[in-house]
C-alpha positions as a Python dict, from the first residue, in 0.01 Angstrom:
ca = {
    (1, 'M'): (0, 0, 0),
    (2, 'I'): (-3, -78, 401),
    (3, 'A'): (-107, -429, 323),
    (4, 'R'): (187, -455, 86),
    (5, 'V'): (431, -311, 343),
    (6, 'L'): (292, -555, 609),
    (7, 'D'): (339, -837, 373),
    (8, 'I'): (725, -781, 341),
    (9, 'P'): (890, -1081, 543),
    (10, 'P'): (1106, -965, 845),
    (11, 'K'): (1475, -961, 787),
    (12, 'R'): (1653, -1263, 918),
    (13, 'V'): (1901, -1191, 1181),
    (14, 'V'): (2210, -1414, 1195),
    (15, 'R'): (2312, -1471, 1561),
    (16, 'S'): (2702, -1419, 1603),
    (17, 'T'): (2876, -1692, 1809),
    (18, 'I'): (2944, -1599, 2166),
    (19, 'H'): (3311, -1657, 2263),
    (20, 'F'): (3374, -1728, 2625),
    (21, 'L'): (3632, -1903, 2827),
    (22, 'T'): (3619, -2242, 2983),
    (23, 'N'): (3710, -2288, 3354),
    (24, 'E'): (4046, -2432, 3253),
    (25, 'E'): (4106, -2125, 3035),
    (26, 'V'): (4008, -1898, 3308),
    (27, 'D'): (4233, -2063, 3549),
    (28, 'G'): (4520, -2041, 3275),
    (29, 'L'): (4466, -1671, 3215),
    (30, 'L'): (4439, -1573, 3596),
    (31, 'A'): (4762, -1768, 3655),
    (32, 'A'): (4954, -1573, 3367),
    (33, 'P'): (5053, -1241, 3543),
    (34, 'D'): (5364, -1260, 3736),
    (35, 'R'): (5240, -1181, 4100),
    (36, 'D'): (5594, -1122, 4211),
    (37, 'T'): (5568, -780, 4055),
    (38, 'W'): (5337, -478, 4135),
    (39, 'L'): (5197, -483, 3761),
    (40, 'G'): (5133, -851, 3773),
    (41, 'R'): (4931, -821, 4097),
    (42, 'R'): (4745, -534, 3948),
    (43, 'D'): (4667, -743, 3628),
    (44, 'H'): (4572, -1053, 3825),
    (45, 'T'): (4337, -846, 4044),
    (46, 'L'): (4175, -665, 3745),
    (47, 'L'): (4129, -986, 3541),
    (48, 'R'): (3977, -1167, 3834),
    (49, 'V'): (3728, -873, 3883),
    (50, 'A'): (3658, -846, 3517),
    (51, 'I'): (3576, -1227, 3480),
    (52, 'Q'): (3365, -1237, 3818),
    (53, 'T'): (3170, -922, 3775),
    (54, 'G'): (3127, -897, 3386),
    (55, 'L'): (3186, -527, 3384),
    (56, 'R'): (3215, -346, 3069),
    (57, 'V'): (3597, -244, 2995),
    (58, 'S'): (3501, 118, 3041),
    (59, 'E'): (3318, 35, 3370),
    (60, 'L'): (3620, -150, 3496),
    (61, 'T'): (3885, 124, 3417),
    (62, 'S'): (3643, 381, 3567),
    (63, 'L'): (3640, 204, 3910),
    (64, 'R'): (3783, 418, 4209),
    (65, 'C'): (3927, 273, 4530),
    (66, 'G'): (3602, 358, 4707),
    (67, 'D'): (3394, 181, 4464),
    (68, 'A'): (3496, -171, 4600),
    (69, 'Q'): (3358, -297, 4936),
    (70, 'T'): (3528, -597, 5050),
    (71, 'D'): (3400, -664, 5400),
    (72, 'V'): (3026, -772, 5482),
    (73, 'G'): (2818, -757, 5162),
    (74, 'A'): (3127, -740, 4933),
    (75, 'H'): (3071, -575, 4609),
    (76, 'V'): (3165, -305, 4346),
    (77, 'R'): (2985, -9, 4239),
    (78, 'C'): (2987, 110, 3891),
    (79, 'L'): (2823, 388, 3673),
    (80, 'G'): (2697, 203, 3357),
    (81, 'K'): (2530, 292, 3036),
    (82, 'G'): (2257, 563, 3083),
    (83, 'R'): (2452, 671, 3402),
    (84, 'K'): (2273, 410, 3578),
    (85, 'E'): (2451, 292, 3892),
    (86, 'R'): (2457, -62, 3994),
    (87, 'A'): (2619, -284, 4248),
    (88, 'I'): (2768, -619, 4162),
    (89, 'P'): (2829, -861, 4439),
    (90, 'L'): (3199, -1026, 4494),
    (91, 'D'): (3252, -1377, 4579),
    (92, 'K'): (3469, -1443, 4874),
    (93, 'P'): (3805, -1538, 4698),
    (94, 'T'): (3771, -1233, 4480),
    (95, 'A'): (3681, -989, 4773),
    (96, 'A'): (3982, -1124, 4956),
    (97, 'I'): (4224, -1050, 4644),
    (98, 'V'): (4076, -712, 4595),
    (99, 'R'): (4131, -626, 4986),
    (100, 'V'): (4485, -717, 4958),
    (101, 'W'): (4526, -513, 4631),
    (102, 'Q'): (4346, -225, 4809),
    (103, 'R'): (4595, -221, 5090),
    (104, 'E'): (4899, -236, 4840),
    (105, 'R'): (4727, 31, 4621),
    (106, 'H'): (4686, 246, 4931),
    (107, 'G'): (4491, 518, 4730),
    (108, 'A'): (4230, 765, 4829),
    (109, 'P'): (3865, 693, 4765),
    (110, 'T'): (3858, 887, 4444),
    (111, 'D'): (4184, 724, 4299),
    (112, 'P'): (4151, 468, 4027),
    (113, 'L'): (4137, 118, 4167),
    (114, 'F'): (4351, -7, 3884),
    (115, 'P'): (4605, 277, 3788),
    (116, 'T'): (4903, 294, 3558),
    (117, 'R'): (5256, 308, 3703),
    (118, 'R'): (5209, 693, 3737),
    (119, 'G'): (4884, 652, 3907),
    (120, 'D'): (4663, 760, 3606),
    (121, 'V'): (4345, 584, 3480),
    (122, 'L'): (4414, 284, 3260),
    (123, 'S'): (4274, 335, 2907),
    (124, 'T'): (4053, 71, 2749),
    (125, 'D'): (4336, 11, 2488),
    (126, 'A'): (4574, -73, 2764),
    (127, 'V'): (4325, -330, 2921),
    (128, 'A'): (4307, -480, 2569),
    (129, 'W'): (4684, -486, 2536),
    (130, 'L'): (4744, -651, 2872),
    (131, 'L'): (4480, -897, 2809),
    (132, 'R'): (4649, -998, 2478),
    (133, 'K'): (4977, -1020, 2667),
    (134, 'H'): (4859, -1243, 2940),
    (135, 'T'): (4652, -1467, 2694),
    (136, 'N'): (4966, -1538, 2497),
    (137, 'T'): (5140, -1649, 2825),
    (138, 'A'): (4834, -1863, 2918),
    (139, 'A'): (4824, -2026, 2588),
    (140, 'R'): (5144, -2209, 2654),
    (141, 'S'): (4940, -2424, 2899),
    (142, 'Q'): (4598, -2373, 2742),
    (143, 'P'): (4652, -2387, 2359),
    (144, 'S'): (4277, -2362, 2303),
    (145, 'L'): (4316, -1984, 2372),
    (146, 'L'): (4488, -1932, 2058),
    (147, 'D'): (4172, -2029, 1875),
    (148, 'K'): (3981, -1751, 2024),
    (149, 'N'): (3987, -1380, 1974),
    (150, 'I'): (4000, -1291, 2349),
    (151, 'T'): (3891, -924, 2411),
    (152, 'P'): (3772, -764, 2728),
    (153, 'H'): (3419, -816, 2607),
    (154, 'V'): (3491, -1188, 2594),
    (155, 'L'): (3558, -1174, 2968),
    (156, 'R'): (3199, -1027, 3006),
    (157, 'H'): (3062, -1316, 2808),
    (158, 'T'): (3255, -1546, 3034),
    (159, 'C'): (3094, -1410, 3340),
    (160, 'A'): (2737, -1419, 3198),
    (161, 'M'): (2788, -1804, 3075),
    (162, 'R'): (2942, -1904, 3414),
    (163, 'L'): (2619, -1753, 3581),
    (164, 'R'): (2399, -1940, 3324),
    (165, 'E'): (2579, -2260, 3377),
    (166, 'S'): (2528, -2223, 3736),
    (167, 'G'): (2141, -2198, 3688),
    (168, 'V'): (2105, -1828, 3741),
    (169, 'D'): (1793, -1670, 3584),
    (170, 'I'): (1837, -1490, 3275),
    (171, 'S'): (1660, -1180, 3423),
    (172, 'V'): (1912, -1182, 3717),
    (173, 'I'): (2207, -1197, 3450),
    (174, 'A'): (2040, -897, 3275),
    (175, 'L'): (2051, -696, 3608),
    (176, 'W'): (2387, -832, 3678),
    (177, 'L'): (2530, -695, 3355),
    (178, 'G'): (2343, -382, 3342),
    (179, 'H'): (2128, -461, 3034),
    (180, 'E'): (1834, -228, 2996),
    (181, 'N'): (1646, -485, 2784),
    (182, 'I'): (1639, -874, 2861),
    (183, 'E'): (1654, -928, 2500),
    (184, 'S'): (2019, -821, 2498),
    (185, 'T'): (2081, -1113, 2754),
    (186, 'Q'): (1900, -1377, 2538),
    (187, 'I'): (2223, -1448, 2344),
    (188, 'Y'): (2349, -1633, 2641),
    (189, 'L'): (2027, -1863, 2671),
    (190, 'H'): (2086, -1958, 2307),
    (191, 'A'): (2462, -2009, 2373),
    (192, 'D'): (2383, -2225, 2660),
    (193, 'M'): (2121, -2428, 2462),
    (194, 'A'): (2387, -2475, 2197),
    (195, 'I'): (2618, -2620, 2439),
    (196, 'K'): (2345, -2855, 2571),
    (197, 'E'): (2278, -2978, 2220),
    (198, 'R'): (2639, -3056, 2146),
    (199, 'A'): (2656, -3277, 2470),
    (200, 'L'): (2328, -3451, 2382),
    (201, 'A'): (2461, -3524, 2042),
    (202, 'R'): (2766, -3731, 2218),
    (203, 'T'): (2518, -3933, 2435),
    (204, 'T'): (2377, -4272, 2346),
    (205, 'P'): (2004, -4218, 2248),
    (206, 'I'): (1728, -4354, 2481),
    (207, 'G'): (1647, -4724, 2394),
    (208, 'T'): (1978, -4796, 2241),
    (209, 'P'): (2111, -5134, 2359),
    (210, 'T'): (2435, -5096, 2569),
    (211, 'G'): (2739, -5319, 2553),
    (212, 'R'): (3015, -5414, 2287),
    (213, 'Y'): (2923, -5485, 1935),
    (214, 'R'): (2919, -5835, 1838),
    (215, 'P'): (2932, -5908, 1477),
    (216, 'P'): (2718, -6186, 1334),
    (217, 'D'): (2873, -6531, 1226),
    (218, 'D'): (2846, -6445, 844),
    (219, 'I'): (3068, -6127, 886),
    (220, 'L'): (3322, -6330, 1106),
    (221, 'A'): (3344, -6595, 830),
    (222, 'F'): (3383, -6348, 559),
    (223, 'L'): (3652, -6180, 748),
    (224, 'D'): (3851, -6501, 812),
    (225, 'S'): (3841, -6584, 449),
    (226, 'L'): (4033, -6262, 361),
}
């Protein structure tokens, strides 16, 4: 009986396609909020932090004012799955934007970093709604956004793929995203390889002669006779 069980072939797993934003789409999305308004500045900062840190949407909405350090060693702290705390570094441009937002937000360390108008914690549904809103605005300049189902998790994928494309090791990306098992991060390695394979398919194979095509005389004579 055991031998028969062991002979059962493993179930094939179909890998889902990873959706993420290109650099041009990221720029379009970040430019979408109206930064002449309080809500626009909040949304711009939130989207910037989401894309740069790869936080889960629940981690993003749980951020408190005291969780963001924008001076030396700029980072945000969050409590992830399994109640494990981790710190994610902020690059200088993002840290500067968060610093300005913190001054405008002027909240206590325990207040939500990205609150509603009333000062309450944003719900995950609210983040999904504002993302759809700004995606529709950004699509005017980046129509390719309409071909993608942009969710908060896509911003997380975008962060991971930007890290991968920059040459960051997959184990570091796993720590960055708070994955308990590195196997969860392998999807970005496969996605990165798929991109490279598509690029390879567009290149001229090694050993292929370069230059313009020159048809032989018999073909030219045939064409002249038509």
